DRENTORRO-520904 format. One record per residue (C-alpha): residue in three letters; x, y, z. Coordinates in steps of 0.1 Angstrom, whole numbers, plus 5000, padded with zeros to 4 digits. Layout:
DRENTORRO-520904
alaXYZ
...
//
This chain:
DRENTORRO-520904
met557753104824
ser554453174842
ile551352954834
leu549353274833
gly549453464800
thr549353824812
asp551154144801
ser554054294821
ile552254624828
glu549354504850
arg550554154859
thr553654024877
gln555453724865
val554653524896
lys550953504907
lys550453524944
leu547753304959
ala546253284994
leu544452985009
ser541653055034
gly539252825053
phe541252505047
asp542852295074
gly544651965079
ser545351745049
ala543351965025
met545552265033
ala548752065031
ser547751914997
leu546852244982
glu550052414994
leu552152124980
phe550452124947
leu550552504942
ser554252534953
lys555252294926
glu553552494898
asn555752754880
gly554453104883
leu552453044914
arg553353124950
val551353074982
val551453395004
gly549353565031
ala545853705023
asp547154065025
gln549954014998
ala547953784975
asp546553864941
leu543953584942
leu542053424971
ile541153054972
val538353024998
asn536652715012
gly532952785011
asp532152485034
gln533452615067
gly530452525089
ile529352895089
asp526153035074
pro526953105036
asp525553455037
glu527553545068
leu530753405053
lys530053595021
ala529553925040
thr532753865060
tyr535053815029
thr533354095010
glu533954345037
lys537454225047
tyr538954165012
ser538454344979
lys540154084958
pro538953834932
gly539253474939
ile538053114936
leu535152974958
ile535352594964
ser532152434977
val529652154972
arg526752404970
asp525652644943
leu527052974958
ser527553304941
trp530053564954
pro530953884935
gly534353864918
phe534653494926
ile534553184904
leu532652884918
leu534552554917
lys532352264929
lys533551974948
pro534851724938
tyr537351894914
ser540551804897
ser543951974896
asp543352074859
glu540052244869
leu541752434897
leu544552554873
asp541852654847
ala539952854874
ile543253034884
arg544053104847
thr540553244841
gln540753474872
ser544253584861
val542853704828
ser539953884844
gly541253984879
ser544254164895
gly545254254929
ser542754554932
ala539154634924
asp540254904899
ala542654674881
his539854414881
leu537554664864
arg540254774839
ala540954404830
glu537154344825
thr537054654802
arg540154554782
val538854194777
ala535454314767
ala537054554742
ile539354284728
met536354044724
gly534154314709
ile531654314737
glu529954654740
glu528754734775
pro525054824774
ala523755134791
gly522955084828
thr524954764830
ser527754724856
arg531154594848
asn530454274867
glu527454214845
ala529654274814
tyr532154034827
asp529353774834
ser528253824798
tyr531853774787
met532153454808
ser528953314792
arg530553374757
val533753214769
gly531752894774
ala530852894737
gly534352964724
gln536652804750
glu539052684723
val539453044709
ile540153174744
asp542752904750
ser544453004717
leu544553374727
asn545953284761
ser548753084744
glu549453374721
lys549553614750
ser551953384768
leu554253374738
lys554053754735
ala554953794771
gln557853554766
lys559153764737
lys558854084757
met560753924785
leu563553824760
leu563654184747
gln563854324782
glu566654074789
lys568554194758
leu568154554768
arg569354464803
arg572354284789
gly573054594766
lys572954824795
glu575254594815
ala577654574785
ala577754954783
lys578354974820
arg581154724818
ala582654904788
ala582555234807
glu584155064837
his586754904814
ala587555244797
ser587855404831
arg590355144842
arg592355184810
his592255554815
gln593755524850
glu596455284837
leu597355514809
ser597455804832
ala599755624855
ser602155524828
val602155874812
val602956034846
glu605955824849
glu607355904814
lys605956234804
pro603556354828
glu601956624807
val602156494772
lys601356134780
his598456244802
val596856434773
gln597456154749
ser596155884772
glu593056084779
arg592356124742
leu592955764735
val590855644764
ser588055884757
ser587955804720
asp587955424726
ala585255454753
glu583155684731
asp583455444702
glu582555144723
val579555334739
arg578455454705
glu578555104691
leu576554964721
leu574055244719
arg573655194681
gln573154824687
ala570654894715
glu568855154693
glu568754904664
ala567554634687
gln564854864701
lys563854964667
ala563754604656
ala561754524687
lys559354804681
val558854694645
lys558454344656
ala556154444685
leu554054654660
lys553954364636
glu553054124664
ala550354374676
gln548954384641
glu549054014638
ala547453984673
lys544754234662
ser544154044631
arg543953724652
val541553894676
asp539454004647
asp539553654634
ala538653524668
arg535853774671
lys534553664637
glu534953304647
leu533153374680
glu530353554661
lys530153244638
leu530053024669
glu527253244683
glu525453224650
his525952854649
lys524752844685
arg521653044677
glu521052824647
ala521552514668
ala519252654694
arg516552724667
leu517052374653
glu516852224687
ala513652424694
glu512152304662
arg513251954670
lys511751974704
glu508552124690
ile508351834665
glu509051584693
arg506451754714
lys503851734687
glu504851384679
ala504651294716
glu501151464718
arg500151264687
lys501350944702
glu499751034735
ala496451094718
ala496850774698
arg497650594730
ile494650734748
val492450644719
ala493950294719
glu493450264756
glu489850384753
lys489250124725
ala491049854746
ala488949964777
ala485749954756
lys486849614742
arg487549484777
ala484249624790
ala482449454761
glu484349134768
lys483549164805
lys479949234798
ala479748944774
leu481548724800
ala479148844827
glu476148774804
arg477548434795
arg478148364832
leu474648484840
ala473248264812
glu475347974825
lys474148044860
lys470548064849
ala471047744829
gln472547584859
glu469747714881
arg467247594855
lys469047264854
val469047244892
ala465447354893
glu464547094867
gln466646834885
his464946934918
ala461546924900
ala462446584886
glu463546464920
lys460546624936
lys458346454909
ala460146124915
ala459746164952
ala456146254948
his455745944925
arg457445734951
glu455245884978
ala452245824956
leu453345464950
lys454045424987
lys450745584996
ala448945364970
lys450745064984
phe449845165019
glu446245225010
ala446144894992
glu447644725022
ala445344915045
lys442344825023
ala443444465023
ala443944475060
ala440544645064
glu438944395042
lys440644115061
leu439644275094
ser436144315081
ala436043945070
glu437443835103
lys435044065120
leu432143925101
ala433343575107
ala433743655144
glu430343815145
lys428843515127
lys430643285150
ala429443485180
ala425943485167
glu426043115162
lys427443075197
arg424743295210
ala422143095192
arg423542775205
val423642925240
lys420043055236
ala418842715224
lys420642535251
ala419142775277
ala415742725262
glu416142355263
glu417342375299
ala414442595308
arg412042355291
lys413542065310
ala413442255343
lys409842355336
glu408941995329
leu410741885360
val408942145382
ala405642055366
lys406341695374
lys407341775410
his404242005415
lys402041735401
ser403541475424
leu403141695455
val399641785446
glu398841425442
lys400341345477
gly398541635493
ala401741795504
leu401542105482
lys403142415497
leu403242755484
ile406442825469
pro407443105447
asp406943065411
ala409942945392
pro410943185366
asp410343095331
val413743185322
val416943175344
ser418043535350
arg421543605338
lys423643905345
lys424444095314
thr428044225315
ser428844515292
ala432544615285
gln433344945301
pro435745175283
ala439245205298
ile439945545313
lys443245695301
ser445145975319
val445946245293
lys448646495304
lys448146835289
ser451146995273
thr452647295291
ala453347465258
ile450447705250
ile451547785214
asn449947665182
asp451747615148
asp451447975137
glu452948105169
met455747855166
val456547975131
tyr456448335143
arg458848265172
cys461348075150
cys461048265117
gly459548605125
asn457448785099
leu460048975079
ala459049025043
asp461448955015
val463949235007
asp466149334978
val469649254991
thr471249464964
arg469949784981
pro471849875012
asp468950035030
glu466949705027
arg469949475032
arg470449615067
arg467049475078
ile468049115074
tyr470949125099
phe471049095137
asn473949115162
thr474848845188
asp476549095211
gly474849075245
ala472648775234
leu472448445252
leu473248275219
tyr476848425221
trp477448245254
leu476247885246
pro479247775224
leu481647935249
ala480147735277
val480347415257
lys483947475248
lys485047555284
ala483147265299
lys484647015274
leu488147145282
ser487747125319
asn485346825319
thr483347025345
pro479747165344
val479847535334
glu477047775343
ile476148085324
ala476248305355
gly474248625358
leu470748485348
pro467948495374
arg467848115374
cys470447845370
phe471447755334
val474347505331
tyr475947285305
leu476646925316
pro479546785295
glu479146415305
glu475546405293
asp476146665265
arg472946845276
phe471847185289
phe469947205322
gly467847505333
asp465947555365
phe463047725346
gly460447655320
glu460347715282
asp458548045285
leu461348195306
leu463948045281
leu462248235253
gln462548555273
tyr466248485278
ala466748425241
leu465148755231
ser466948965258
arg470049175254
phe472449175284
gly474849455292
phe478649435292
gly479849215321
glu476349115330
leu476948755321
asp479948525327
leu480948165327
lys481547985360
glu482547625367
arg480147435390
leu482047165408
asp479347145434
leu476647055409
ala475546695405
val476346605369
ser473946315363
lys470846435383
pro470946805389
glu468446925414
ser465747175404
thr464747445430
gly461847585409
asp458547435399
lys459747375363
lys462947265347
thr464547235312
leu466846955302
glu467746935265
asp470546805242
arg473247045233
asp472447065195
ala468747095201
met469147375226
ile471547575205
trp469347525174
lys466247645194
ile467947955209
ala469448045175
leu466048025158
trp464448235186
thr467248495185
ala467448525147
arg463648525139
gly464248495102
arg467348705100
leu471148645095
asn474148695117
gln475849025107
arg479048845097
met477148615072
asp476548685035
pro473348555018
glu475148554984
lys478048334996
val477847964987
tyr477947715016
lys477447335020
leu475847155050
lys478146925069
glu475546745090
arg471746675088
pro469546805116
asp467646535135
phe464146685135
ser462946415158
arg464846595185
met465046945171
ile462447205161
glu461347165125
ile460547495108
pro458647505075
his460547365044
ala463447245067
pro463646895050
glu463847045015
ile466447295026
thr468447015042
glu468346805011
leu469547084988
trp472247215011
phe473646885021
asp474146774984
his475047104967
arg477147414973
leu474547694972
ser473848034987
ala470848125008
leu469448324979
asp469848024956
ile467847814980
val465148084981
arg464948094943
ile465047714938
leu462347634965
asn460447954958
val459948014996
pro460148325018
gln463548445027
arg462948425065
tyr462648045064
val466048005047
phe467748275068
ala466448125101
tyr467747775090
met471047925080
ser471548115113
ala470747805134
ala473047585113
asp475847845115
ala475447855154
leu476147485154
gly479047515130
trp477447305103
leu478047535074
gln481347515055
glu482447735026
//
């Protein structure tokens, strides 16, 4: 029996299939599988009822579709991994199972035959059986597509109809087999009667040729007629019974079709109702989702507002804590300053007392010395007067004696008082060397700190004014020269300057063959790319470099870098520094060797003991920003600031 439930008018009992586009193991597997199925036979494409085509042949899908449509006008099954659509073909997507392939063949057997006309007739018959009316302007393929969509909703009903059709076809085959057997029996009976007639004829000829021949003919003809009549009667009865049974089965099939159509209508109604309920459910879910989303947005807004309020409260609390800390630091600083002032006052009072005591002691000693000197002068004067009196008396005596002897000679008068040279103390002449620096304090402050007014660092346009760039500046090359000289233990010159400027690693000092006024010009200059470079000076005397000019500069490393940084910054910050970032000072500047700018000791004390930002120092000391920024730039150039 064939696996395809089709009638005997438009279907053959064996469905012929053709495989196209397959090769290798896939082709062998399909041929082996289909050859083992009853009712299926693999043939060529020209003799086939159905085509099984591989849609993935490495050819453009549209070109492949056009080729098969033009060459073959047969229904078939298209096997592919892509979503393809060919007219008259069912798509079977890879991977697929053997049951899916048989279902596709069974479906095409119901709707398709070996020709396009038979295919259309099958579509019309199936549509009529299922109660599908073909709308105006709709092609038969579209009606079939509508039918296929309905088949998806009532697959169980379709399977039941297919099984019934298969049973009906089996019964028809049995009936045809009975008719065939009846015809063969009639044929055998006629042949048997003919043989008997010949035997009887032969025997009658031997005995009584004429009489026996007539009798035998009558006997043979009567027996054959009776047997044929009986067979025909049985065949007619069987045919009548078959017609009655076929009519009954047709009525039963019609009733089942009506029941199936009603069942399908119920399924359609259930489907529409389910779709309506599903739409209502989705609408409810959508509204619920919208409600939840709105609630979530409101909750998020409330949470965001709460977080913002908490953040604001935290910021206010931190600001209050910071202000309290600043106030505490300010109070502590004020207390320290007051204590320092008190100590200074005590120290000053003690010094004044000691000075006063020393002055009083000196005054007493001076008075005693003056009194002693006066007494000494009085004694000397008295002694001189006594000696003068004695000398006068002696002269008078000698004059008198000479006068008496008559030997008086004119002699110069003796002075009354012995002349004495008065020696007065001459003041010692000291040699005062005038300073070569022709700047006063105001000019020094301007050179080191500039005259930049305080700015609001929260405003970008004003914040840019507090920065400077070290690119092309002499300050950029000083640390590099120190590093290179210490690595090679050789004097390193910053080459490219009009005069010699070199770092001496053994003495840890910078030597320049120029004065401080030219050094200031170097600090303020900007040199182009490649204009300056570092060069080792092996020929330079390390301990006593010779100066070719009329002036020279020889200064410690830290003092030189500190000075150049102050002159370059002029109250500004290096562009990589942040005035709001907290730092701490690692070392204290030695202002006996280094330039001391205004408020430098106070800045040192605060930054050495506390982690503060530059703006914190400005607020605590209440000083201009340029002093703190200049100090910060110089300390950063020496690497004394740590985060």
